[in-house]
Biopython code that builds the backbone (N, CA, C, O; Angstrom):
import numpy as np
from Bio.PDB.StructureBuilder import StructureBuilder

atoms = [
    (1, "UNK", "N", (6.351, -12.477, -15.447)),
    (1, "UNK", "CA", (5.339, -11.879, -14.595)),
    (1, "UNK", "C", (4.047, -11.772, -15.417)),
    (1, "UNK", "O", (4.047, -11.241, -16.527)),
    (2, "UNK", "N", (2.958, -12.283, -14.856)),
    (2, "UNK", "CA", (1.690, -12.207, -15.589)),
    (2, "UNK", "C", (1.127, -10.777, -15.527)),
    (2, "UNK", "O", (1.589, -9.978, -14.713)),
    (3, "UNK", "N", (0.152, -10.443, -16.361)),
    (3, "UNK", "CA", (-0.373, -9.069, -16.405)),
    (3, "UNK", "C", (-0.941, -8.570, -15.069)),
    (3, "UNK", "O", (-0.763, -7.403, -14.721)),
    (4, "UNK", "N", (-1.620, -9.443, -14.324)),
    (4, "UNK", "CA", (-2.162, -9.019, -13.022)),
    (4, "UNK", "C", (-1.040, -8.686, -12.043)),
    (4, "UNK", "O", (-1.106, -7.682, -11.334)),
    (5, "UNK", "N", (-0.012, -9.528, -12.007)),
    (5, "UNK", "CA", (1.128, -9.273, -11.130)),
    (5, "UNK", "C", (1.835, -7.984, -11.532)),
    (5, "UNK", "O", (2.263, -7.212, -10.673)),
    (6, "UNK", "N", (1.956, -7.754, -12.819)),
    (6, "UNK", "CA", (2.614, -6.532, -13.301)),
    (6, "UNK", "C", (1.821, -5.305, -12.876)),
    (6, "UNK", "O", (2.410, -4.291, -12.499)),
    (7, "UNK", "N", (0.484, -5.381, -12.930)),
    (7, "UNK", "CA", (-0.348, -4.262, -12.481)),
    (7, "UNK", "C", (-0.119, -3.964, -11.001)),
    (7, "UNK", "O", (0.033, -2.805, -10.616)),
    (8, "UNK", "N", (-0.095, -5.001, -10.179)),
    (8, "UNK", "CA", (0.133, -4.826, -8.739)),
    (8, "UNK", "C", (1.516, -4.234, -8.505)),
    (8, "UNK", "O", (1.664, -3.276, -7.747)),
    (9, "UNK", "N", (2.520, -4.797, -9.150)),
    (9, "UNK", "CA", (3.900, -4.341, -8.990)),
    (9, "UNK", "C", (4.046, -2.875, -9.424)),
    (9, "UNK", "O", (4.634, -2.073, -8.699)),
    (10, "UNK", "N", (3.519, -2.528, -10.588)),
    (10, "UNK", "CA", (3.629, -1.156, -11.092)),
    (10, "UNK", "C", (2.866, -0.172, -10.210)),
    (10, "UNK", "O", (3.331, 0.943, -9.974)),
    (11, "UNK", "N", (1.699, -0.583, -9.725)),
    (11, "UNK", "CA", (0.901, 0.274, -8.851)),
    (11, "UNK", "C", (1.654, 0.557, -7.552)),
    (11, "UNK", "O", (1.701, 1.698, -7.092)),
    (12, "UNK", "N", (2.236, -0.473, -6.970)),
    (12, "UNK", "CA", (2.996, -0.304, -5.732)),
    (12, "UNK", "C", (4.201, 0.607, -5.960)),
    (12, "UNK", "O", (4.479, 1.488, -5.147)),
    (13, "UNK", "N", (4.907, 0.396, -7.054)),
    (13, "UNK", "CA", (6.077, 1.236, -7.374)),
    (13, "UNK", "C", (5.679, 2.696, -7.516)),
    (13, "UNK", "O", (6.406, 3.586, -7.074)),
    (14, "UNK", "N", (4.549, 2.941, -8.118)),
    (14, "UNK", "CA", (4.067, 4.311, -8.299)),
    (14, "UNK", "C", (3.844, 5.010, -6.957)),
    (14, "UNK", "O", (4.117, 6.203, -6.818)),
    (15, "UNK", "N", (3.346, 4.261, -5.974)),
    (15, "UNK", "CA", (2.986, 4.834, -4.680)),
    (15, "UNK", "C", (4.107, 4.813, -3.644)),
    (15, "UNK", "O", (3.982, 5.478, -2.616)),
    (16, "UNK", "N", (5.182, 4.087, -3.867)),
    (16, "UNK", "CA", (6.244, 3.970, -2.862)),
    (16, "UNK", "C", (6.771, 5.327, -2.385)),
    (16, "UNK", "O", (6.953, 5.499, -1.180)),
    (17, "UNK", "N", (7.024, 6.296, -3.267)),
    (17, "UNK", "CA", (7.530, 7.587, -2.773)),
    (17, "UNK", "C", (6.583, 8.294, -1.817)),
    (17, "UNK", "O", (6.993, 9.205, -1.098)),
    (18, "UNK", "N", (5.327, 7.887, -1.802)),
    (18, "UNK", "CA", (4.318, 8.525, -0.952)),
    (18, "UNK", "C", (3.934, 7.666, 0.251)),
    (18, "UNK", "O", (2.931, 7.935, 0.912)),
    (19, "UNK", "N", (4.718, 6.649, 0.533)),
    (19, "UNK", "CA", (4.450, 5.795, 1.679)),
    (19, "UNK", "C", (3.558, 4.606, 1.361)),
    (19, "UNK", "O", (3.104, 3.911, 2.270)),
    (20, "UNK", "N", (3.305, 4.369, 0.105)),
    (20, "UNK", "CA", (2.473, 3.240, -0.299)),
    (20, "UNK", "C", (1.058, 3.677, -0.590)),
    (20, "UNK", "O", (0.631, 4.752, -0.169)),
    (21, "UNK", "N", (0.329, 2.845, -1.310)),
    (21, "UNK", "CA", (-1.050, 3.195, -1.652)),
    (21, "UNK", "C", (-1.958, 3.168, -0.438)),
    (21, "UNK", "O", (-1.722, 2.433, 0.521)),
    (22, "UNK", "N", (-2.987, 3.970, -0.496)),
    (22, "UNK", "CA", (-3.972, 4.008, 0.584)),
    (22, "UNK", "C", (-4.952, 2.856, 0.423)),
    (22, "UNK", "O", (-5.124, 2.309, -0.666)),
    (23, "UNK", "N", (-5.580, 2.507, 1.521)),
    (23, "UNK", "CA", (-6.548, 1.399, 1.562)),
    (23, "UNK", "C", (-7.596, 1.545, 0.463)),
    (23, "UNK", "O", (-7.870, 0.588, -0.261)),
    (24, "UNK", "N", (-8.174, 2.715, 0.336)),
    (24, "UNK", "CA", (-9.218, 2.941, -0.652)),
    (24, "UNK", "C", (-8.723, 2.795, -2.082)),
    (24, "UNK", "O", (-9.438, 2.288, -2.946)),
    (25, "UNK", "N", (-7.494, 3.241, -2.327)),
    (25, "UNK", "CA", (-6.928, 3.111, -3.667)),
    (25, "UNK", "C", (-6.725, 1.642, -4.036)),
    (25, "UNK", "O", (-6.990, 1.236, -5.168)),
    (26, "UNK", "N", (-6.257, 0.861, -3.081)),
    (26, "UNK", "CA", (-6.060, -0.577, -3.308)),
    (26, "UNK", "C", (-7.401, -1.256, -3.553)),
    (26, "UNK", "O", (-7.534, -2.074, -4.464)),
    (27, "UNK", "N", (-8.383, -0.917, -2.744)),
    (27, "UNK", "CA", (-9.708, -1.533, -2.874)),
    (27, "UNK", "C", (-10.337, -1.212, -4.228)),
    (27, "UNK", "O", (-10.867, -2.102, -4.893)),
    (28, "UNK", "N", (-10.279, 0.050, -4.634)),
    (28, "UNK", "CA", (-10.887, 0.447, -5.902)),
    (28, "UNK", "C", (-10.176, -0.200, -7.086)),
    (28, "UNK", "O", (-10.821, -0.704, -8.005)),
    (29, "UNK", "N", (-8.861, -0.184, -7.060)),
    (29, "UNK", "CA", (-8.095, -0.690, -8.208)),
    (29, "UNK", "C", (-8.103, -2.214, -8.302)),
    (29, "UNK", "O", (-8.235, -2.770, -9.392)),
    (30, "UNK", "N", (-7.960, -2.900, -7.143)),
    (30, "UNK", "CA", (-7.785, -4.354, -7.166)),
    (30, "UNK", "C", (-8.870, -5.140, -6.445)),
    (30, "UNK", "O", (-8.920, -6.364, -6.562)),
    (31, "UNK", "N", (-9.743, -4.458, -5.701)),
    (31, "UNK", "CA", (-10.807, -5.151, -4.992)),
    (31, "UNK", "C", (-10.310, -6.059, -3.882)),
    (31, "UNK", "O", (-10.887, -7.118, -3.634)),
    (32, "UNK", "N", (-9.233, -5.646, -3.208)),
    (32, "UNK", "CA", (-8.677, -6.465, -2.128)),
    (32, "UNK", "C", (-8.219, -5.586, -0.971)),
    (32, "UNK", "O", (-8.033, -4.378, -1.117)),
    (33, "UNK", "N", (-8.046, -6.221, 0.173)),
    (33, "UNK", "CA", (-7.567, -5.518, 1.357)),
    (33, "UNK", "C", (-6.073, -5.219, 1.209)),
    (33, "UNK", "O", (-5.392, -5.863, 0.411)),
    (34, "UNK", "N", (-5.559, -4.249, 1.971)),
    (34, "UNK", "CA", (-4.122, -3.975, 1.920)),
    (34, "UNK", "C", (-3.272, -5.186, 2.290)),
    (34, "UNK", "O", (-2.227, -5.409, 1.679)),
    (35, "UNK", "N", (-3.700, -5.977, 3.283)),
    (35, "UNK", "CA", (-2.885, -7.130, 3.671)),
    (35, "UNK", "C", (-2.805, -8.147, 2.531)),
    (35, "UNK", "O", (-1.752, -8.741, 2.299)),
    (36, "UNK", "N", (-3.898, -8.345, 1.834)),
    (36, "UNK", "CA", (-3.868, -9.263, 0.683)),
    (36, "UNK", "C", (-3.018, -8.683, -0.451)),
    (36, "UNK", "O", (-2.252, -9.406, -1.090)),
    (37, "UNK", "N", (-3.155, -7.370, -0.700)),
    (37, "UNK", "CA", (-2.368, -6.697, -1.731)),
    (37, "UNK", "C", (-0.873, -6.851, -1.447)),
    (37, "UNK", "O", (-0.101, -7.227, -2.329)),
    (38, "UNK", "N", (-0.467, -6.552, -0.189)),
    (38, "UNK", "CA", (0.955, -6.636, 0.147)),
    (38, "UNK", "C", (1.447, -8.084, 0.165)),
    (38, "UNK", "O", (2.624, -8.342, -0.091)),
    (39, "UNK", "N", (0.560, -9.020, 0.464)),
    (39, "UNK", "CA", (0.930, -10.424, 0.355)),
    (39, "UNK", "C", (1.234, -10.798, -1.083)),
    (39, "UNK", "O", (2.216, -11.487, -1.362)),
    (40, "UNK", "N", (0.380, -10.337, -2.002)),
    (40, "UNK", "CA", (0.639, -10.572, -3.429)),
    (40, "UNK", "C", (1.934, -9.892, -3.858)),
    (40, "UNK", "O", (2.743, -10.476, -4.579)),
    (41, "UNK", "N", (2.123, -8.659, -3.410)),
    (41, "UNK", "CA", (3.327, -7.914, -3.787)),
    (41, "UNK", "C", (4.587, -8.618, -3.299)),
    (41, "UNK", "O", (5.574, -8.699, -4.029)),
    (42, "UNK", "N", (4.559, -9.123, -2.084)),
    (42, "UNK", "CA", (5.711, -9.849, -1.542)),
    (42, "UNK", "C", (6.002, -11.092, -2.385)),
    (42, "UNK", "O", (7.157, -11.371, -2.708)),
    (43, "UNK", "N", (4.962, -11.830, -2.736)),
    (43, "UNK", "CA", (5.151, -13.012, -3.581)),
    (43, "UNK", "C", (5.737, -12.637, -4.938)),
    (43, "UNK", "O", (6.641, -13.307, -5.437)),
    (44, "UNK", "N", (5.218, -11.566, -5.529)),
    (44, "UNK", "CA", (5.697, -11.115, -6.838)),
    (44, "UNK", "C", (7.183, -10.783, -6.777)),
    (44, "UNK", "O", (7.959, -11.190, -7.642)),
    (45, "UNK", "N", (7.566, -10.042, -5.752)),
    (45, "UNK", "CA", (8.973, -9.653, -5.613)),
    (45, "UNK", "C", (9.850, -10.876, -5.364)),
    (45, "UNK", "O", (10.947, -10.973, -5.913)),
    (46, "UNK", "N", (9.380, -11.798, -4.548)),
    (46, "UNK", "CA", (10.163, -13.012, -4.288)),
    (46, "UNK", "C", (10.344, -13.837, -5.561)),
    (46, "UNK", "O", (11.417, -14.393, -5.794)),
    (47, "UNK", "N", (9.306, -13.916, -6.377)),
    (47, "UNK", "CA", (9.398, -14.690, -7.616)),
    (47, "UNK", "C", (10.222, -13.983, -8.678)),
    (47, "UNK", "O", (10.999, -14.620, -9.389)),
    (48, "UNK", "N", (10.060, -12.681, -8.792)),
    (48, "UNK", "CA", (10.742, -11.924, -9.843)),
    (48, "UNK", "C", (12.173, -11.573, -9.460)),
    (48, "UNK", "O", (13.020, -11.356, -10.326)),
    (49, "UNK", "N", (12.433, -11.518, -8.170)),
    (49, "UNK", "CA", (13.771, -11.148, -7.709)),
    (49, "UNK", "C", (13.850, -9.669, -7.391)),
    (49, "UNK", "O", (13.196, -8.845, -8.029)),
    (50, "UNK", "N", (14.651, -9.347, -6.408)),
    (50, "UNK", "CA", (14.766, -7.960, -5.964)),
    (50, "UNK", "C", (15.571, -7.103, -6.927)),
    (50, "UNK", "O", (15.653, -5.890, -6.740)),
    (51, "UNK", "N", (16.160, -7.693, -7.941)),
    (51, "UNK", "CA", (16.924, -6.913, -8.915)),
    (51, "UNK", "C", (16.036, -5.892, -9.630)),
    (51, "UNK", "O", (16.534, -4.901, -10.165)),
    (52, "UNK", "N", (14.733, -6.132, -9.638)),
    (52, "UNK", "CA", (13.809, -5.203, -10.281)),
    (52, "UNK", "C", (13.596, -3.938, -9.464)),
    (52, "UNK", "O", (13.053, -2.958, -9.975)),
    (53, "UNK", "N", (14.016, -3.945, -8.208)),
    (53, "UNK", "CA", (13.709, -2.851, -7.289)),
    (53, "UNK", "C", (14.864, -1.891, -7.119)),
    (53, "UNK", "O", (16.029, -2.288, -7.131)),
    (54, "UNK", "N", (14.529, -0.624, -6.961)),
    (54, "UNK", "CA", (15.524, 0.384, -6.605)),
    (54, "UNK", "C", (15.802, 0.258, -5.101)),
    (54, "UNK", "O", (15.034, -0.396, -4.395)),
    (55, "UNK", "N", (16.874, 0.866, -4.601)),
    (55, "UNK", "CA", (17.132, 0.824, -3.151)),
    (55, "UNK", "C", (15.967, 1.385, -2.328)),
    (55, "UNK", "O", (15.650, 0.853, -1.264)),
    (56, "UNK", "N", (15.333, 2.451, -2.814)),
    (56, "UNK", "CA", (14.189, 3.026, -2.091)),
    (56, "UNK", "C", (13.040, 2.031, -2.017)),
    (56, "UNK", "O", (12.389, 1.908, -0.980)),
    (57, "UNK", "N", (12.790, 1.325, -3.104)),
    (57, "UNK", "CA", (11.713, 0.339, -3.135)),
    (57, "UNK", "C", (12.020, -0.839, -2.216)),
    (57, "UNK", "O", (11.118, -1.371, -1.569)),
    (58, "UNK", "N", (13.272, -1.245, -2.153)),
    (58, "UNK", "CA", (13.652, -2.333, -1.244)),
    (58, "UNK", "C", (13.452, -1.927, 0.206)),
    (58, "UNK", "O", (12.959, -2.719, 1.010)),
    (59, "UNK", "N", (13.832, -0.698, 0.549)),
    (59, "UNK", "CA", (13.644, -0.210, 1.926)),
    (59, "UNK", "C", (12.157, -0.196, 2.279)),
    (59, "UNK", "O", (11.780, -0.566, 3.391)),
    (60, "UNK", "N", (11.312, 0.229, 1.339)),
    (60, "UNK", "CA", (9.876, 0.262, 1.589)),
    (60, "UNK", "C", (9.354, -1.136, 1.892)),
    (60, "UNK", "O", (8.614, -1.321, 2.858)),
    (61, "UNK", "N", (9.727, -2.112, 1.090)),
    (61, "UNK", "CA", (9.266, -3.482, 1.321)),
    (61, "UNK", "C", (9.849, -4.060, 2.600)),
    (61, "UNK", "O", (9.178, -4.824, 3.294)),
    (62, "UNK", "N", (11.081, -3.709, 2.920)),
    (62, "UNK", "CA", (11.672, -4.161, 4.181)),
    (62, "UNK", "C", (10.873, -3.628, 5.365)),
    (62, "UNK", "O", (10.637, -4.351, 6.334)),
    (63, "UNK", "N", (10.454, -2.360, 5.289)),
    (63, "UNK", "CA", (9.651, -1.779, 6.375)),
    (63, "UNK", "C", (8.329, -2.519, 6.528)),
    (63, "UNK", "O", (7.850, -2.702, 7.648)),
    (64, "UNK", "N", (7.736, -2.945, 5.420)),
    (64, "UNK", "CA", (6.475, -3.680, 5.496)),
    (64, "UNK", "C", (6.641, -5.003, 6.214)),
    (64, "UNK", "O", (5.712, -5.488, 6.859)),
    (65, "UNK", "N", (7.816, -5.582, 6.104)),
    (65, "UNK", "CA", (8.057, -6.896, 6.696)),
    (65, "UNK", "C", (8.588, -6.835, 8.117)),
    (65, "UNK", "O", (8.779, -7.877, 8.743)),
    (66, "UNK", "N", (8.833, -5.629, 8.646)),
    (66, "UNK", "CA", (9.297, -5.498, 10.026)),
    (66, "UNK", "C", (8.108, -5.662, 10.961)),
    (66, "UNK", "O", (7.147, -4.897, 10.875)),
    (67, "UNK", "N", (8.157, -6.650, 11.854)),
    (67, "UNK", "CA", (7.007, -6.874, 12.744)),
    (67, "UNK", "C", (6.787, -5.753, 13.739)),
    (67, "UNK", "O", (5.672, -5.591, 14.234)),
    (68, "UNK", "N", (7.816, -4.972, 14.050)),
    (68, "UNK", "CA", (7.675, -3.929, 15.057)),
    (68, "UNK", "C", (6.969, -2.692, 14.524)),
    (68, "UNK", "O", (6.487, -1.878, 15.311)),
    (69, "UNK", "N", (6.896, -2.531, 13.219)),
    (69, "UNK", "CA", (6.258, -1.355, 12.654)),
    (69, "UNK", "C", (4.859, -1.711, 12.167)),
    (69, "UNK", "O", (4.633, -2.776, 11.593)),
    (70, "UNK", "N", (3.958, -0.823, 12.403)),
    (70, "UNK", "CA", (2.588, -1.050, 11.958)),
    (70, "UNK", "C", (2.475, -0.778, 10.471)),
    (70, "UNK", "O", (2.940, 0.250, 9.979)),
    (71, "UNK", "N", (1.858, -1.699, 9.767)),
    (71, "UNK", "CA", (1.586, -1.488, 8.351)),
    (71, "UNK", "C", (0.094, -1.300, 8.136)),
    (71, "UNK", "O", (-0.416, -1.424, 7.022)),
    (72, "UNK", "N", (-0.594, -0.997, 9.234)),
    (72, "UNK", "CA", (-2.032, -0.788, 9.128)),
    (72, "UNK", "C", (-2.300, 0.425, 8.246)),
    (72, "UNK", "O", (-1.607, 1.437, 8.348)),
    (73, "UNK", "N", (-3.276, 0.325, 7.407)),
    (73, "UNK", "CA", (-3.588, 1.452, 6.539)),
    (73, "UNK", "C", (-4.057, 2.647, 7.335)),
    (73, "UNK", "O", (-4.620, 2.509, 8.421)),
    (74, "UNK", "N", (-3.821, 3.810, 6.788)),
    (74, "UNK", "CA", (-4.265, 5.039, 7.439)),
    (74, "UNK", "C", (-5.781, 5.097, 7.419)),
    (74, "UNK", "O", (-6.420, 4.785, 6.415)),
    (75, "UNK", "N", (-6.339, 5.500, 8.544)),
    (75, "UNK", "CA", (-7.794, 5.636, 8.623)),
    (75, "UNK", "C", (-8.150, 7.080, 8.314)),
    (75, "UNK", "O", (-7.438, 7.995, 8.725)),
    (76, "UNK", "N", (-9.245, 7.294, 7.593)),
    (76, "UNK", "CA", (-9.646, 8.671, 7.305)),
    (76, "UNK", "C", (-10.099, 9.363, 8.581)),
    (76, "UNK", "O", (-10.680, 8.743, 9.472)),
    (77, "UNK", "N", (-9.825, 10.637, 8.650)),
    (77, "UNK", "CA", (-10.263, 11.431, 9.792)),
    (77, "UNK", "C", (-11.713, 11.810, 9.564)),
    (77, "UNK", "O", (-12.069, 12.346, 8.514)),
    (78, "UNK", "N", (-12.542, 11.530, 10.548)),
    (78, "UNK", "CA", (-13.964, 11.858, 10.425)),
    (78, "UNK", "C", (-14.275, 13.034, 11.347)),
    (78, "UNK", "O", (-13.879, 13.062, 12.512)),
    (79, "UNK", "N", (-14.977, 13.973, 10.800)),
    (79, "UNK", "CA", (-15.382, 15.136, 11.579)),
    (79, "UNK", "C", (-16.875, 15.033, 11.821)),
    (79, "UNK", "O", (-17.666, 14.879, 10.890)),
    (80, "UNK", "N", (-17.240, 15.120, 13.076)),
    (80, "UNK", "CA", (-18.649, 15.074, 13.435)),
    (80, "UNK", "C", (-19.314, 16.344, 12.902)),
    (80, "UNK", "O", (-18.880, 17.454, 13.209)),
    (81, "UNK", "N", (-20.349, 16.178, 12.116)),
    (81, "UNK", "CA", (-21.026, 17.315, 11.500)),
    (81, "UNK", "C", (-21.569, 18.276, 12.559)),
    (81, "UNK", "O", (-21.572, 19.489, 12.347)),
    (82, "UNK", "N", (-22.026, 17.751, 13.690)),
    (82, "UNK", "CA", (-22.579, 18.590, 14.755)),
    (82, "UNK", "C", (-21.486, 19.468, 15.380)),
    (82, "UNK", "O", (-21.723, 20.641, 15.668)),
    (83, "UNK", "N", (-20.303, 18.906, 15.586)),
    (83, "UNK", "CA", (-19.254, 19.667, 16.251)),
    (83, "UNK", "C", (-18.578, 20.669, 15.316)),
    (83, "UNK", "O", (-17.893, 21.580, 15.781)),
    (84, "UNK", "N", (-18.762, 20.510, 14.000)),
    (84, "UNK", "CA", (-18.115, 21.438, 13.074)),
    (84, "UNK", "C", (-18.967, 22.670, 12.778)),
    (84, "UNK", "O", (-18.508, 23.606, 12.125)),
    (85, "UNK", "N", (-20.206, 22.666, 13.261)),
    (85, "UNK", "CA", (-21.089, 23.817, 13.053)),
    (85, "UNK", "C", (-20.798, 24.886, 14.093)),
    (85, "UNK", "O", (-20.440, 24.594, 15.233)),
    (86, "UNK", "N", (-20.960, 26.112, 13.673)),
    (86, "UNK", "CA", (-20.774, 27.243, 14.595)),
    (86, "UNK", "C", (-21.998, 27.371, 15.491)),
    (86, "UNK", "O", (-23.126, 27.105, 15.076)),
    (87, "UNK", "N", (-21.754, 27.778, 16.711)),
    (87, "UNK", "CA", (-22.872, 28.004, 17.629)),
    (87, "UNK", "C", (-23.586, 29.287, 17.219)),
    (87, "UNK", "O", (-22.930, 30.242, 16.804)),
    (88, "UNK", "N", (-24.936, 29.333, 17.326)),
    (88, "UNK", "CA", (-25.686, 30.541, 16.915)),
    (88, "UNK", "C", (-25.475, 31.687, 17.870)),
    (88, "UNK", "O", (-26.031, 32.768, 17.671)),
]
sb = StructureBuilder()
sb.init_structure("model")
sb.init_model(0)
sb.init_chain("A")
sb.init_seg("    ")
for serial, (resi, resn, name, xyz) in enumerate(atoms, 1):
    if name == "N":
        sb.init_residue(resn, " ", resi, " ")
    sb.init_atom(name, np.array(xyz, "f"), 0.0, 1.0, " ", f" {name:<3s}", serial, name[0])
structure = sb.get_structure()
């Protein structure tokens, strides 16, 4: 595994217990979209073999590959500044 692949793999492993890394974390760390990140991660796992993964990590990757479940990144909740102000 090359150093870039190892960084992606280790980063994903770190975030798996929390449902995976957030869009912003992926962008800041790797400069790529979540779909590109997970595409790289899938390739890395396929090349390295699933023996590197714990059962929890395998379940997480299986969920990413299920077409019926959305893997869209979570969108931040935006609060309208006008509606959050108290009325005088």
